[in-house]
N, C-alpha and C positions, 0 to 999 in steps of 0.2 A: 200225378199229385203235385201241387204247387211246391216250388223249391223254397227251402229255408236257408237263409244266408246269415252267418255270424258276422255282423258288421264290425265287431271289435277286431277281427283279423285284418281289416283294411284301415282302421283308424283307431288310435288309442282313446280318442274322445268318445268312441262308441262302444267301449267295453261294457258288456252286459246288454247290448241292444241287438235284436235279431229282426230280420225282414222276411216276411212271407210274400213272395212275388205272386201277384194276382194272375190268374189264368183267364185270358180273354178280356171282356169288358168288366174288369174287376179291379178295385183299388189295391195298392200295396197295403200290407198290414205290418205295423211295427210293434214289436214286443219289447217293452222296457222292463228289465229285471226278470226274476224268476220266482223268488219266494213270495213276493207281493207284487205280482206282475200288473203292469199297466199296458193295455192294448190300445194303440192309436189307429183308428179306423179298422173296420171289420170285414171289408169285402162285400160281395154281393150275396153270399150265403147260399149259392146254388150247389148242385151236385159236384161240379168241378172245383169248387172252392169251399170245402167243408169245415175249415178252421181247426176243429178239435184234433184231427190226426197230426197236424203240424205242431200244435201246442204240446201234445203228448210226446212228440219227437224231441221237444225241448225239455221234457221232464216237468211240464207244468200241468198240474192236476186242477180240477174245478176249484178246490179250496185255495189255490194259489192266485186265482184271478181276482184282484182287488178292485180294479176300476177299468172302465172302457171309456175312451174319449173319441167322439165322432166329430171330425172337422166340419162336416156339413151333412145335411139330411138326404142327399141323393142316394138312391138305392144301392149304387155300386160301392158305397162307403159304409152304409148304415145297416143293411139288411142282415149281415153276418152277426150283428149283435143279438139277434133273436136265437141263433144257434148257440151262442155262448150262454144266453140266459136259460136255455133248456137244461143246462147242467150246473151252472155256477150262479152266484148271487152278487155280482159286482154292482157298484154304482156306475151309471152311464151318464157321462158329461156331454152336454151339447149346448151350443149358444142359445140363449133365450129366444132369439128371433127365428131360429129353425126348430126349436123344441116343439112348437105348436103342431108341426106336421106329423110327429110320431109320438107325442106325449101320451096319448090314450093307450098306445100299445106297450109303452115302457112302464107305466104305473109308478109305483114307489121307487123303482130303480133310478128314475130320472133325476139328474141334478142339472138345473139350468144355470149357465154361467154367463158372464158378461166381460167386456173389456177390462183388463187389468186384474182379473181374478187369477189366483195362483193355485194350481193343482199339484199336490205333492206326489212324488213317485218314489220307488225304492232307490233310484239313482240320484235324481236331482229334481228341483221344482220346475214346473212348466208354467210360464205366464201366458194367459189368454190374450191374443192379439186379434181383435175383431176386424175381419177383412171382407166386408160385403161386396157384392158385385157379381160373383159367380152364383151365390145364393144370398138371400137377405142376411142369414145368420152364419155365413162362412167364417171360419176362424183358423188361425195358425197358432202354433204352440212354440214358445221360445224358452230355451234353456240359456239364460242370459250369461252366466259365468262361463259356460262351455261353448257359447256361440253356436248353438245347434238350433236349427229351425225346422219344425215339421210344418210344411207349407201347404198341405192339403191339395186342393185344385186351384189355388190362387196363382202360384207360380210353379213352373216346371224347369228342368234342366235346359240349358242352351238358349235361354231367353224366351221360352214359350210361356203361355199364361192360360188360365181357364177361360172358357167361353163366357161371354157376357150373358147374364140372366136379365136382359131388358134394361140394364143400367150400366153402360160402359164407363160413365164418369166415376161411379162408385168403385169399380174395379181398379181403374187407374189410380185413384186416390189410395186405395188399399195397398197397391203395389208400391206407391210412393212412400207410404208409411213403413213398409218392410225395407225399402232401400235406405232408410235412416238407421237401421239396426246394424250391429256388428255381427256378421254371420260368416263362419268358416264352413260349416257343414249344413247342407240342405237335404232334407228327406221329404220328397214330394209324394203326392197321392198316386202318381203314375210316373214311370220312368226310373232311371237308375239314380242311386244316391250321388250327390255332389259332395265329395270328401275334402275339398279345398277350394278356396276362391269363390265361395258361393255368392258373395256380395256382387261380383261382376255378373253372375247369372241373373240376379234380381234386377240390377240396373239395366241390363239388356232387355229384360222382360218389360220394364217400365217404358223404355224407349219404343219398343215394338207395340205395346198396348196403346200408348198415346197416339200412335198413327191411326188407330181405328176409333178413337173416342170422338 
């Protein structure tokens, strides 16, 4: 069963945030709050990554799941949403440029967002940062006052970055946008959390990505 990590044990900025570590080719899942939980990315939704057992381990029942945010529409981040929707009725937030890929399956649950929109959570607001390049509608989520970035597959720890989706220039410009933010903590779609000095990871990713553009 995928491991559940209380990130508040490692950083006071992340009190109330839990991470479900994806098994195999599956994204990390982040759970923000418990009473009115927001789930950032949902994993691949296969037998090895069932989502609900981990949420129940955290004491989160279907009625506690208020919203789901998908950083981009690739299956390893998005398909677990349908497992969640089997039991709960959250709103599902996705950038408008990626929403077209799964909108017919999400129906009335879908909320299409764009650059600069703010999504409220139980803990703090998350600002939508549009970061195309890995997908057309890839986005990151930024808790500005806390300096926390959910970076999806745009940037990863240690200067790695998402693969280009046919547009290397867009991804480089997206990372350049992130490099202008004040970021202490970075929670990526894959890999371990960066609990301090995240800005240096992003700047290194920008230098590395620019070599391939």
